PAFILO-535517 format. One line per 5 residues: number of its first residue (from 1); their letters; for each residue z, x, y of N, C-alpha, C, O. Coordinates in pm, whole numbers. Example, Ala and Ser with C-alpha at 12.3 -4.5 7.8 and 13.67 -1.06 7.14 Angstrom:
<atoms>
1 = AS = 780:1319:-569:780:1230:-450:780:1320:-330:846:1424:-332 | 708:1285:-225:714:1367:-106:787:1290:3:804:1341:114
</atoms>
This chain:
<atoms>
1 = XXXXX = 5975:8169:14660:6058:8103:14563:6213:8136:14578:6249:8254:14578 | 6301:8036:14590:6451:8078:14606:6501:8130:14480:6472:8079:14372 | 6577:8231:14494:6639:8288:14380:6782:8223:14341:6861:8178:14424 | 6797:8226:14220:6925:8160:14168:7028:8268:14172:7014:8378:14117 | 7138:8227:14244:7258:8316:14253:7353:8268:14160:7391:8152:14168
6 = XXXXX = 7402:8352:14062:7504:8317:13970:7646:8356:14065:7663:8453:14139 | 7733:8248:14034:7850:8246:14125:7946:8345:14055:7960:8347:13932 | 8021:8440:14152:8098:8534:14095:8224:8478:14057:8272:8389:14128 | 8287:8520:13950:8406:8473:13894:8516:8515:14008:8517:8626:14062 | 8607:8414:14034:8719:8447:14114:8817:8549:14058:8851:8541:13940
11 = XXXXX = 8860:8635:14129:8947:8740:14079:9089:8696:14063:9159:8655:14156 | 9131:8709:13924:9244:8670:13894:9356:8781:13918:9354:8891:13862 | 9448:8745:14002:9547:8830:14067:9675:8815:13996:9776:8862:14048 | 9682:8753:13880:9811:8731:13799:9834:8874:13734:9737:8937:13691 | 9972:8927:13728:10009:9060:13661:9982:9033:13506:9973:8923:13451
16 = XXXXX = 9970:9160:13448:9944:9166:13313:10051:9271:13251:10067:9375:13315 | 10115:9256:13148:10216:9359:13089:10153:9389:12960:10095:9302:12895 | 10163:9521:12920:10098:9583:12795:10214:9661:12747:10293:9719:12822 | 10221:9659:12607:10327:9752:12519:10229:9852:12463:10119:9823:12416 | 10284:9982:12474:10185:10083:12412:10262:10212:12361:10370:10250:12405
21 = XXXXX = 10191:10269:12264:10236:10400:12229:10145:10492:12294:10124:10477:12414 | 10090:10583:12232:10017:10684:12276:9846:10676:12276:9787:10611:12363 | 9791:10735:12193:9632:10747:12190:9578:10626:12203:9519:10591:12305 | 9595:10540:12081:9532:10415:12041:9549:10333:12175:9453:10302:12246 | 9692:10297:12203:9730:10194:12310:9672:10239:12442:9628:10157:12523
26 = XXXXX = 9673:10377:12465:9622:10405:12607:9495:10379:12624:9457:10340:12735 | 9407:10394:12520:9264:10342:12527:9249:10190:12594:9176:10169:12691 | 9322:10097:12536:9322:9974:12580:9378:9967:12725:9329:9900:12816 | 9477:10039:12732:9541:10036:12873:9468:10073:12975:9480:10022:13086 | 9375:10178:12944:9272:10216:13042:9160:10101:13069:9116:10073:13181
31 = XXXXX = 9126:10045:12958:9041:9937:12971:9089:9829:13064:9017:9783:13153 | 9215:9787:13041:9276:9688:13123:9296:9734:13287:9275:9660:13383 | 9335:9855:13290:9343:9899:13431:9215:9900:13498:9215:9892:13621 | 9101:9909:13432:8969:9913:13504:8925:9772:13528:8859:9746:13629 | 8955:9684:13444:8909:9540:13450:9004:9461:13543:8959:9363:13601
36 = XXXXX = 9139:9498:13561:9208:9421:13626:9196:9470:13772:9147:9580:13797 | 9245:9381:13875:9264:9429:14023:9370:9533:14030:9474:9521:13965 | 9346:9644:14112:9439:9750:14124:9594:9691:14136:9626:9598:14210 | 9685:9766:14045:9807:9716:14068:9849:9599:13990:9966:9562:14005 | 9762:9526:13900:9799:9424:13833:9831:9441:13707:9859:9340:13643
41 = XXXXX = 9833:9570:13640:9885:9614:13509:9993:9693:13530:9998:9778:13620 | 10104:9665:13434:10224:9735:13400:10224:9761:13247:10226:9670:13165 | 10222:9892:13216:10222:9922:13091:10380:9985:13038:10438:10074:13099 | 10423:9933:12940:10551:9964:12888:10522:10086:12779:10445:10070:12684 | 10589:10204:12804:10567:10329:12731:10678:10338:12638:10795:10319:12670
46 = XXXXX = 10633:10373:12507:10745:10405:12404:10798:10525:12435:10716:10617:12446 | 10914:10549:12451:10994:10683:12458:11063:10715:12345:11141:10809:12351 | 11048:10647:12229:11122:10681:12099:11070:10817:12057:11149:10883:11990 | 10955:10870:12082:10894:10984:12059:10956:11119:12139:10940:11235:12099 | 11021:11085:12246:11067:11189:12341:11164:11275:12246:11220:11230:12146
51 = XXXXX = 11174:11407:12297:11257:11506:12235:11283:11615:12328:11207:11627:12425 | 11370:11689:12313:11388:11838:12376:11334:11953:12289:11375:11974:12174 | 11236:12027:12354:11205:12133:12292:11171:12248:12381:11087:12236:12470 | 11240:12368:12356:11228:12498:12429:11315:12458:12563:11287:12503:12674 | 11413:12377:12542:11489:12339:12672:11417:12212:12765:11479:12158:12857
56 = XXXXX = 11308:12183:12735:11236:12084:12792:11227:11968:12755:11208:11953:12634 | 11235:11845:12838:11234:11700:12803:11064:11672:12776:10992:11674:12876 | 11011:11649:12663:10893:11629:12632:10862:11455:12597:10914:11391:12506 | 10779:11412:12683:10758:11264:12655:10612:11233:12614:10536:11188:12699 | 10570:11254:12494:10444:11266:12453:10367:11118:12481:10260:11114:12542
61 = XXXXX = 10423:11019:12436:10342:10883:12469:10339:10855:12621:10244:10793:12669 | 10437:10897:12695:10453:10866:12839:10338:10953:12916:10273:10920:13015 | 10335:11065:12845:10236:11173:12925:10098:11139:12887:10008:11167:12965 | 10070:11074:12763:9950:11050:12714:9880:10931:12792:9761:10930:12825 | 9969:10833:12815:9928:10728:12926:9910:10752:13043:9826:10688:13105
66 = XXXXX = 9988:10856:13107:9974:10903:13233:9840:10994:13254:9766:10974:13351 | 9812:11097:13156:9687:11153:13171:9563:11075:13168:9467:11094:13242 | 9575:10971:13064:9436:10872:13043:9421:10805:13181:9318:10806:13248 | 9533:10749:13213:9510:10654:13346:9474:10740:13457:9408:10692:13549 | 9509:10863:13460:9470:10948:13582:9338:11005:13568:9282:11058:13664
71 = XXXXX = 9274:10994:13427:9143:11062:13428:9168:11202:13374:9070:11276:13361 | 9285:11244:13343:9306:11381:13306:9323:11425:13168:9355:11540:13137 | 9301:11330:13088:9316:11336:12946:9223:11443:12863:9115:11475:12912 | 9258:11486:12763:9164:11569:12689:9081:11504:12591:9136:11478:12484 | 8949:11470:12608:8882:11390:12524:8869:11460:12368:8849:11392:12268
76 = XXXXX = 8884:11599:12364:8865:11664:12239:9001:11627:12149:8981:11584:12035 | 9110:11639:12188:9222:11622:12116:9286:11488:12104:9350:11446:12007 | 9255:11413:12241:9334:11281:12236:9458:11295:12298:9516:11194:12339 | 9506:11404:12309:9633:11427:12377:9633:11547:12474:9539:11627:12482 | 9740:11553:12544:9748:11675:12647:9646:11648:12749:9590:11539:12758
81 = XXXXX = 9621:11762:12836:9531:11756:12954:9405:11821:12919:9398:11905:12829 | 9298:11780:12996:9167:11831:12970:9157:11978:13054:9231:12001:13150 | 9069:12063:13011:9043:12188:13073:9179:12278:13060:9212:12358:13148 | 9251:12255:12943:9368:12331:12917:9364:12469:12871:9270:12504:12800 | 9449:12545:12901:9453:12664:12858:9576:12704:12792:9669:12625:12809
86 = XXXXX = 9604:12819:12714:9704:12821:12624:9762:12969:12635:9791:13029:12532 | 9776:13022:12752:9826:13170:12757:9978:13150:12726:10029:13243:12664 | 10058:13045:12759:10192:13034:12737:10220:13050:12601:10304:13132:12565 | 10148:12971:12510:10157:12971:12383:10132:13101:12310:10206:13143:12221 | 10025:13162:12351:9998:13286:12296:10107:13391:12319:10140:13470:12232
91 = XXXXX = 10161:13387:12441:10254:13484:12464:10388:13443:12411:10471:13530:12387 | 10412:13325:12392:10535:13277:12312:10537:13325:12172:10639:13362:12114 | 10405:13322:12114:10393:13372:11983:10423:13512:11961:10475:13550:11856 | 10388:13603:12069:10390:13729:12062:10546:13778:12057:10586:13879:11998 | 10626:13687:12131:10768:13698:12137:10850:13647:12024:10971:13664:12016
96 = XXXXX = 10771:13575:11928:10849:13513:11812:10907:13405:11844:11004:13370:11776 | 10869:13336:11940:10914:13194:11982:10859:13084:11877:10778:13109:11789 | 10918:12957:11902:10877:12845:11839:10739:12802:11874:10722:12778:11994 | 10625:12786:11787:10493:12747:11830:10445:12645:11749:10324:12628:11736 | 10537:12566:11687:10475:12466:11609:10441:12328:11683:10367:12242:11637
101 = XXXXX = 10501:12322:11794:10475:12212:11885:10393:12274:12011:10456:12341:12093 | 10264:12254:12028:10179:12331:12136:10212:12267:12261:10224:12145:12266 | 10228:12343:12367:10222:12311:12503:10127:12377:12585:10136:12498:12606 | 10033:12304:12636:9930:12388:12701:10009:12427:12860:10113:12382:12908 | 9921:12516:12905:9971:12573:13037:9970:12460:13151:10060:12455:13235
106 = XXXXX = 9878:12383:13149:9872:12266:13249:9981:12155:13225:10051:12100:13310 | 9980:12131:13073:10081:12032:13028:10228:12088:13061:10319:12014:13098 | 10238:12206:13047:10370:12265:13070:10441:12241:13196:10563:12232:13205 | 10353:12231:13301:10396:12203:13418:10474:12059:13435:10575:12046:13504 | 10418:11964:13367:10476:11824:13370:10611:11842:13311:10705:11783:13365
111 = XXXXX = 10634:11918:13201:10748:11898:13125:10868:11976:13196:10986:11943:13181 | 10824:12085:13277:10922:12187:13354:10964:12075:13471:11083:12043:13481 | 10884:12026:13543:10903:11951:13667:11005:11804:13616:11101:11758:13679 | 10958:11762:13509:11042:11633:13463:11173:11690:13424:11270:11623:13461 | 11198:11798:13356:11325:11845:13313:11403:11879:13437:11513:11826:13453
116 = XXXXX = 11361:11952:13517:11420:11995:13652:11485:11875:13698:11608:11869:13711 | 11396:11764:13728:11440:11652:13812:11532:11560:13735:11614:11491:13796 | 11521:11557:13589:11620:11487:13521:11752:11555:13529:11854:11486:13532 | 11758:11681:13532:11875:11753:13544:11946:11732:13679:12068:11748:13694 | 11873:11700:13764:11907:11675:13917:11963:11534:13930:11997:11495:14041
121 = XXXXX = 11972:11462:13833:12016:11327:13833:11922:11219:13854:11966:11105:13866 | 11773:11246:13861:11690:11123:13875:11661:11070:13736:11675:11140:13636 | 11621:10943:13733:11589:10870:13616:11432:10890:13564:11344:10915:13646 | 11408:10880:13442:11291:10903:13386:11186:10810:13455:11072:10851:13479 | 11224:10690:13483:11143:10584:13532:11108:10629:13691:10993:10626:13737
126 = XXXXX = 11218:10669:13762:11191:10712:13891:11089:10837:13895:11004:10840:13984 | 11096:10926:13814:11012:11031:13807:10870:10997:13768:10771:11041:13827 | 10868:10915:13663:10730:10859:13634:10668:10784:13746:10548:10802:13766 | 10730:10709:13814:10682:10632:13934:10617:10732:14035:10506:10710:14085 | 10685:10834:14060:10650:10939:14148:10533:11004:14116:10444:11025:14198
131 = XXXXX = 10529:11042:13987:10422:11120:13924:10290:11020:13925:10184:11059:13975 | 10300:10927:13884:10187:10827:13880:10117:10810:14028:9995:10799:14043 | 10205:10809:14124:10169:10793:14254:10088:10906:14298:9976:10895:14348 | 10153:11025:14275:10089:11154:14319:9949:11166:14247:9858:11216:14312 | 9924:11124:14118:9810:11152:14028:9708:11026:14076:9597:11017:14024
136 = XXXXX = 9751:10927:14178:9648:10830:14219:9629:10714:14108:9521:10657:14094 | 9742:10683:14029:9726:10582:13929:9778:10452:14002:9885:10449:14063 | 9692:10347:13991:9722:10231:14059:9828:10135:13969:9908:10052:14014 | 9804:10171:13830:9888:10062:13753:10016:10135:13732:10027:10257:13745 | 10122:10049:13694:10252:10092:13672:10278:10133:13523:10249:10059:13428
141 = XXXXX = 10335:10256:13510:10376:10305:13366:10532:10316:13381:10595:10393:13453 | 10580:10215:13292:10733:10189:13265:10794:10246:13146:10788:10180:13042 | 10856:10365:13146:10937:10399:13052:11004:10277:12972:11067:10197:13040 | 10997:10257:12847:11087:10136:12813:11235:10130:12833:11302:10027:12825 | 11279:10249:12858:11427:10270:12899:11450:10394:12969:11372:10488:12952
146 = XXXXX = 11552:10404:13048:11601:10529:13103:11715:10601:13026:11773:10703:13062 | 11736:10528:12914:11841:10581:12819:11775:10664:12689:11658:10648:12655 | 11851:10741:12631:11797:10827:12538:11787:10737:12409:11889:10684:12365 | 11667:10719:12351:11620:10643:12216:11537:10746:12145:11433:10791:12193 | 11591:10786:12019:11518:10868:11943:11476:10822:11803:11560:10789:11719
151 = XXXXX = 11338:10820:11778:11284:10773:11646:11307:10867:11534:11260:10980:11547 | 11371:10838:11430:11382:10934:11318:11306:10851:11195:11312:10730:11177 | 11242:10937:11127:11167:10884:11005:11247:10911:10879:11290:11021:10845 | 11261:10800:10817:11337:10816:10684:11227:10859:10564:11126:10792:10540 | 11259:10967:10502:11134:10995:10391:11212:11035:10268:11335:11042:10269
156 = XXXXX = 11136:11060:10161:11187:11104:10028:11279:11219:10046:11378:11233:9975 | 11245:11308:10149:11316:11423:10150:11441:11423:10233:11519:11518:10230 | 11462:11308:10313:11571:11279:10397:11515:11235:10534:11394:11223:10554 | 11607:11212:10626:11560:11164:10766:11514:11285:10839:11567:11396:10829 | 11401:11252:10919:11347:11378:10999:11334:11302:11160:11310:11184:11187
161 = XXXXX = 11357:11408:11246:11314:11381:11391:11173:11355:11381:11100:11421:11307 | 11128:11250:11462:10981:11217:11455:10902:11317:11488:10801:11320:11418 | 10910:11415:11581:10821:11517:11609:10812:11617:11499:10708:11677:11473 | 10928:11632:11435:10917:11722:11294:10845:11675:11188:10775:11745:11116 | 10864:11528:11177:10772:11467:11088:10620:11481:11125:10536:11529:11049
166 = XXXXX = 10593:11433:11254:10471:11408:11285:10387:11538:11317:10272:11553:11276 | 10445:11620:11385:10379:11760:11426:10419:11859:11323:10330:11919:11264 | 10538:11883:11296:10597:11974:11235:10552:11972:11090:10512:12076:11037 | 10557:11850:11022:10526:11840:10878:10383:11766:10863:10341:11736:10751 | 10313:11739:10980:10191:11659:10973:10196:11558:10892:10104:11540:10812
171 = XXXXX = 10314:11467:10900:10319:11336:10846:10282:11353:10671:10215:11270:10608 | 10329:11450:10626:10332:11483:10462:10435:11422:10412:10404:11358:10311 | 10567:11414:10445:10653:11346:10356:10637:11176:10335:10592:11107:10426 | 10667:11136:10241:10658:10999:10221:10763:10909:10286:10882:10933:10270 | 10723:10813:10354:10803:10741:10453:10874:10623:10365:10820:10556:10277
176 = XXXXX = 11002:10614:10407:11064:10489:10333:11154:10407:10451:11230:10315:10420 | 11137:10449:10582:11183:10355:10678:11198:10427:10809:11153:10541:10820 | 11262:10363:10913:11260:10414:11038:11424:10397:11111:11498:10301:11090 | 11450:10496:11184:11582:10473:11245:11556:10498:11408:11493:10596:11447 | 11607:10406:11491:11587:10424:11643:11726:10453:11700:11797:10367:11754
181 = XXXXX = 11756:10578:11685:11892:10619:11742:11918:10574:11888:11828:10585:11971 | 12020:10531:11915:12045:10483:12069:11982:10360:12118:12012:10313:12228 | 11892:10304:12035:11834:10181:12094:11929:10069:12108:11917:9995:12205 | 12020:10048:12025:12111:9931:12035:12197:9960:12165:12240:9858:12220 | 12228:10073:12221:12295:10103:12342:12220:10120:12460:12268:10131:12573
186 = XXXXX = 12080:10123:12426:11987:10143:12558:11958:10005:12645:11958:9892:12594 | 11935:10032:12771:11901:9908:12865:11760:9903:12864:11704:10011:12882 | 11685:9799:12846:11541:9799:12881:11521:9823:13034:11605:9782:13114 | 11414:9886:13070:11385:9894:13201:11385:9748:13275:11310:9660:13233 | 11460:9729:13372:11487:9591:13442:11345:9542:13481:11334:9419:13488
191 = XXXXX = 11243:9611:13506:11114:9556:13550:11054:9487:13446:10988:9386:13467 | 11077:9547:13308:10993:9474:13194:11059:9348:13153:10994:9265:13089 | 11191:9325:13186:11237:9209:13157:11207:9096:13273:11195:8975:13254 | 11198:9166:13398:11160:9061:13507:11022:9028:13473:10998:8907:13466 | 10937:9100:13452:10796:9065:13426:10793:8962:13295:10717:8866:13305
196 = XXXXX = 10849:8972:13204:10838:8882:13097:10901:8751:13140:10853:8649:13091 | 11001:8739:13225:11046:8611:13291:10957:8571:13413:10970:8460:13466 | 10885:8645:13448:10795:8582:13580:10705:8485:13526:10642:8505:13421 | 10696:8375:13599:10626:8244:13564:10474:8269:13587:10388:8195:13538 | 10447:8374:13664:10302:8415:13696:10247:8502:13586:10126:8522:13582
201 = XXXXX = 10315:8547:13513:10247:8661:13421:10139:8594:13343:10151:8486:13286 | 10033:8665:13347:9907:8623:13277:9916:8639:13120:9889:8544:13047 | 9950:8747:13077:9964:8770:12925:10046:8905:12912:10048:8993:12998 | 10108:8907:12799:10175:9025:12729:10111:9076:12623:10113:9005:12522 | 10048:9192:12617:9951:9243:12538:10015:9363:12447:10051:9463:12509
206 = XXXXX = 10030:9362:12313:10091:9451:12235:9943:9544:12192:9851:9500:12123 | 9948:9660:12244:9812:9736:12218:9809:9778:12074:9907:9775:11999 | 9683:9819:12041:9675:9860:11917:9729:9985:11875:9655:10073:11831 | 9868:10002:11888:9938:10130:11855:10008:10090:11723:10014:9975:11679 | 10061:10206:11663:10127:10190:11534:10258:10105:11540:10351:10139:11613
211 = XXXXX = 10265:9989:11458:10353:9889:11499:10498:9957:11459:10595:9914:11522 | 10519:10040:11377:10654:10094:11337:10695:10202:11418:10817:10214:11427 | 10625:10287:11480:10688:10409:11545:10645:10394:11693:10696:10468:11777 | 10558:10306:11725:10523:10295:11868:10568:10148:11932:10604:10145:12049 | 10565:10051:11867:10595:9931:11933:10742:9884:11877:10824:9825:11947
216 = XXXXX = 10761:9916:11748:10912:9872:11721:11037:9956:11799:11147:9902:11810 | 11018:10062:11843:11120:10117:11927:11135:10044:12062:11243:10018:12116 | 11014:10014:12108:11029:9910:12230:11117:9784:12194:11209:9743:12264 | 11076:9730:12080:11137:9587:12048:11272:9604:11990:11331:9506:11945 | 11317:9708:11987:11443:9740:11924:11542:9749:12034:11656:9770:11994
221 = XXXXX = 11530:9739:12155:11592:9757:12269:11674:9607:12297:11605:9505:12293 | 11785:9598:12318:11865:9475:12336:11793:9355:12415:11759:9376:12531 | 11776:9266:12373:11712:9126:12448:11568:9149:12474:11503:9062:12534 | 11511:9264:12432:11354:9272:12473:11279:9182:12383:11199:9099:12427 | 11308:9200:12233:11233:9112:12151:11260:8959:12198:11160:8890:12213
226 = XXXXX = 11372:8908:12218:11384:8782:12256:11322:8731:12383:11284:8614:12396 | 11314:8831:12482:11248:8803:12604:11092:8783:12574:11032:8690:12628 | 11029:8868:12488:10900:8884:12467:10867:8751:12376:10755:8701:12387 | 10949:8700:12298:10921:8594:12222:10929:8459:12312:10866:8358:12281 | 11019:8468:12432:11042:8347:12515:10957:8340:12617:10950:8232:12676
231 = XXXXX = 10874:8452:12662:10801:8445:12789:10702:8329:12790:10654:8286:12685 | 10676:8285:12892:10582:8169:12918:10440:8202:12894:10360:8118:12854 | 10406:8345:12924:10281:8375:12912:10228:8414:12750:10305:8448:12660 | 10097:8403:12739:10064:8418:12596:10084:8570:12566:10063:8663:12643 | 10127:8573:12438:10164:8728:12372:10048:8739:12274:10030:8655:12185
236 = XXXXX = 9965:8853:12293:9843:8871:12223:9876:9014:12155:9923:9105:12223 | 9852:9028:12033:9870:9166:11965:9715:9201:11921:9633:9120:11878 | 9696:9341:11944:9558:9367:11872:9586:9465:11771:9668:9555:11788 | 9511:9448:11655:9529:9507:11539:9487:9647:11547:9381:9673:11603 | 9561:9743:11495:9540:9890:11486:9449:9926:11335:9406:10035:11297
241 = XXXXX = 9441:9820:11282:9377:9851:11128:9235:9794:11150:9214:9688:11209 | 9152:9863:11107:9008:9818:11088:8956:9839:10954:8958:9955:10912 | 8907:9739:10872:8846:9761:10759:8932:9851:10668:8877:9939:10602 | 9089:9830:10662:9160:9896:10567:9206:10031:10608:9286:10096:10540 | 9150:10079:10734:9200:10202:10787:9248:10197:10939:9212:10114:11022
246 = XXXXX = 9337:10303:10958:9361:10320:11095:9266:10411:11166:9218:10510:11110 | 9241:10380:11286:9139:10454:11372:9189:10615:11392:9117:10715:11387 | 9324:10608:11414:9391:10740:11437:9537:10727:11417:9601:10630:11458 | 9587:10826:11355:9737:10846:11338:9766:10795:11174:9681:10757:11093 | 9903:10804:11155:9933:10774:11008:9981:10608:10983:10056:10574:10891
251 = XXXXX = 9931:10530:11069:9955:10388:11039:9932:10354:10893:10024:10321:10818 | 9812:10364:10859:9770:10314:10713:9864:10396:10608:9913:10336:10512 | 9884:10514:10627:9962:10601:10527:10099:10541:10525:10153:10521:10416 | 10164:10509:10647:10299:10462:10637:10292:10318:10568:10381:10288:10489 | 10198:10237:10591:10205:10107:10552:10189:10109:10394:10258:10037:10322
256 = XXXXX = 10094:10196:10345:10084:10223:10209:10206:10267:10137:10232:10216:10028 | 10294:10370:10196:10406:10429:10139:10524:10323:10138:10616:10329:10057 | 10514:10231:10231:10618:10117:10247:10574:10017:10158:10644:9916:10165 | 10482:10012:10077:10438:9901:9978:10366:9788:10047:10350:9678:9996 | 10326:9822:10165:10257:9704:10235:10090:9707:10217:10032:9815:10209
261 = XXXXX = 10033:9608:10212:9898:9604:10204:9846:9644:10342:9897:9602:10446 | 9729:9737:10340:9688:9803:10465:9580:9711:10507:9468:9722:10457 | 9607:9616:10598:9505:9520:10657:9570:9459:10774:9691:9478:10792 | 9501:9389:10856:9534:9339:10984:9628:9214:10956:9709:9177:11041 | 9615:9150:10835:9723:9035:10811:9863:9094:10804:9961:9026:10833
266 = XXXXX = 9872:9207:10769:10011:9271:10733:10071:9312:10867:10192:9311:10887 | 9974:9349:10964:10020:9376:11108:10059:9251:11182:10152:9248:11263 | 9983:9145:11150:10004:9018:11208:10143:8965:11172:10216:8909:11253 | 10173:8987:11041:10295:8934:10985:10417:9017:11038:10529:8968:11049 | 10386:9145:11070:10491:9209:11123:10544:9160:11270:10659:9175:11312
271 = XXXXX = 10444:9105:11334:10477:9039:11482:10485:8903:11471:10459:8835:11570 | 10524:8839:11345:10532:8679:11346:10674:8659:11427:10779:8724:11421 | 10637:8545:11506:10744:8495:11577:10748:8552:11711:10831:8519:11796 | 10650:8645:11730:10652:8707:11891:10520:8688:11942:10512:8699:12064 | 10389:8656:11867:10274:8658:11926:10213:8516:11923:10240:8441:11829
276 = XXXXX = 10136:8480:12018:10066:8348:12017:9925:8359:11982:9860:8258:11954 | 9872:8478:11982:9736:8512:11937:9719:8654:11888:9803:8742:11908 | 9607:8673:11825:9585:8799:11740:9438:8845:11735:9353:8773:11683 | 9408:8961:11788:9274:9030:11778:9254:9121:11673:9331:9215:11654 | 9144:9096:11598:9119:9187:11508:8955:9210:11495:8870:9128:11530
281 = XXXXX = 8933:9332:11442:8778:9376:11451:8701:9278:11391:8753:9196:11315 | 8569:9275:11419:8459:9209:11345:8452:9227:11204:8416:9137:11128 | 8489:9355:11163:8480:9400:11019:8576:9311:10930:8568:9295:10808 | 8662:9260:11013:8789:9195:10925:8781:9033:10950:8871:8955:10918 | 8659:8997:11012:8649:8845:11047:8687:8746:10935:8752:8642:10953
286 = XXXXX = 8636:8793:10813:8666:8694:10703:8810:8677:10676:8840:8596:10587 | 8908:8741:10740:9063:8722:10715:9118:8636:10826:9236:8604:10833 | 9022:8600:10917:9085:8507:11033:9137:8382:10998:9242:8344:11049 | 9069:8302:10905:9104:8185:10865:9236:8185:10780:9284:8077:10746 | 9296:8305:10745:9408:8314:10653:9532:8323:10764:9648:8336:10723
291 = XXXXX = 9508:8316:10890:9634:8338:10970:9657:8204:11036:9561:8135:11068 | 9796:8162:11059:9821:8032:11109:9833:8046:11263:9926:7983:11314 | 9763:8111:11336:9761:8124:11460:9631:8149:11531:9534:8170:11459 | 9613:8149:11665:9468:8167:11704:9427:8319:11686:9505:8412:11708 | 9299:8332:11645:9249:8470:11626:9124:8483:11696:9047:8390:11720
296 = XXXXX = 9107:8623:11734:8972:8653:11819:8925:8761:11733:9005:8851:11704 | 8802:8764:11687:8743:8865:11635:8636:8916:11728:8557:8841:11786 | 8636:9081:11745:8548:9126:11829:8535:9273:11797:8594:9312:11696 | 8470:9356:11864:8469:9504:11824:8596:9567:11880:8608:9576:12002 | 8682:9606:11807:8795:9669:11870:8818:9820:11860:8920:9878:11896
301 = XXXXX = 8702:9880:11802:8686:10022:11796:8648:10075:11915:8535:10046:11952 | 8726:10158:11997:8694:10197:12134:8650:10345:12136:8729:10439:12142 | 8531:10354:12131:8470:10503:12117:8422:10528:12249:8399:10648:12270 | 8399:10444:12353:8335:10472:12472:8408:10414:12603:8492:10328:12576 | 8397:10437:12714:8459:10361:12823:8431:10223:12811:8517:10136:12815
306 = XXXXX = 8288:10200:12793:8252:10051:12784:8308:9973:12682:8325:9851:12691 | 8336:10041:12587:8417:9970:12463:8554:9934:12505:8604:9824:12478 | 8616:10030:12575:8747:9988:12615:8751:9874:12720:8838:9787:12713 | 8661:9875:12815:8646:9761:12910:8631:9633:12823:8709:9537:12829 | 8514:9644:12736:8485:9511:12677:8588:9464:12591:8594:9341:12582
311 = XXXXX = 8675:9536:12523:8791:9493:12460:8900:9437:12553:8953:9330:12526 | 8934:9507:12663:9026:9447:12760:8979:9307:12814:9062:9217:12825 | 8841:9286:12849:8805:9159:12879:8827:9068:12769:8884:8961:12791 | 8785:9101:12647:8794:8995:12544:8938:8960:12530:8970:8841:12530 | 9026:9051:12518:9178:9015:12503:9211:8927:12616:9259:8818:12585
316 = XXXXX = 9194:8952:12739:9230:8857:12846:9178:8724:12857:9241:8625:12895 | 9046:8728:12818:8977:8596:12804:9050:8514:12700:9100:8404:12723 | 9053:8580:12579:9148:8518:12466:9264:8462:12523:9281:8341:12510 | 9358:8541:12593:9482:8497:12643:9457:8372:12742:9536:8278:12739 | 9371:8372:12812:9351:8273:12917:9311:8147:12839:9358:8041:12881
321 = XXXXX = 9236:8144:12738:9202:8028:12649:9327:7964:12591:9346:7842:12590 | 9409:8055:12544:9532:8033:12474:9626:7951:12571:9686:7848:12540 | 9629:8020:12701:9718:7940:12806:9663:7819:12842:9741:7731:12878 | 9534:7795:12840:9455:7670:12892:9486:7576:12779:9498:7459:12815 | 9499:7595:12669:9518:7493:12560:9669:7459:12551:9711:7348:12519
326 = XXXXX = 9736:7552:12578:9895:7524:12599:9919:7423:12713:9996:7327:12702 | 9846:7453:12824:9852:7365:12936:9821:7239:12915:9889:7155:12973 | 9729:7203:12840:9663:7077:12782:9754:7004:12714:9773:6886:12742 | 9821:7068:12613:9917:7032:12521:10044:6974:12608:10098:6865:12586 | 10078:7058:12701:10205:7026:12793:10158:6908:12857:10239:6816:12852
331 = XXXXX = 10047:6883:12918:10024:6762:12996:9981:6630:12912:9926:6535:12967 | 10008:6632:12790:9997:6538:12701:9858:6520:12631:9832:6418:12568 | 9760:6635:12645:9635:6631:12600:9526:6582:12701:9408:6560:12671 | 9580:6569:12821:9465:6532:12933:9400:6661:12989:9471:6747:13041 | 9283:6673:12980:9220:6805:13021:9181:6817:13186:9130:6919:13231
</atoms>
């Protein structure tokens, strides 16, 4: 008896652009990198979290994306490198040094080398491109800018540099707002703008990162928000909120302190005017009809590698359906 052969789906070679913060966004970025053809993904990394510590340029979100896409991330902490050791921190403590921000021995090499090359006149993006090549990462990781942008968190106790709020104070102070120092004068990485203007872009995806401290610093760069809104590709955002809670990080706490309802609808409203579609978890499916844009409900909790890949496929398929419907409308309704 002849066997039925299921035809294989043609490989879609169109590029995809993703905007991401650290841990949550990196999970989806990994899923996208694994389901897309090699080299078809570019990830825009938030650098508003960057700061100078112990004389070193620390880039937490950039490094999280790098380690995750290289398969070097620490699954226990969600940040830093796996198989880490801590001799440097132990010795620093013996000497009375600052230990509130922990730098593992393996991770320390990244910061030392980056700082050395920055002082030598290289740009953050060129250093990142070389590091990703050396670590065998096929996807591109683009720092949002080569200029200095620093997130400051406004609190009831005054404005705090982001890492002092996030790590030093463990997000304890009540949040009242955010400042992105240097954003108005910074230039977006030119490849980000070129990607958004490229007619062949398949999708621009806002990963499930904190909208206030991970995505807003990117959108604060001159002309980038307008370029995202104007891109011909469908722009899809994935909610970082599931059933009234954030999977990781202070997103829900910040929303509550800002007087916002902690649900996916609030995040969708935050991106109003930018997105063409929205992805939320099945747990919030009853809210889908309350939005005036296309919504996809699926499992967005990424606990395994399979979860990451499944969500990536769901987001891409959703974007493709939105693009197909838009094409039909442009053709006057003819399919």
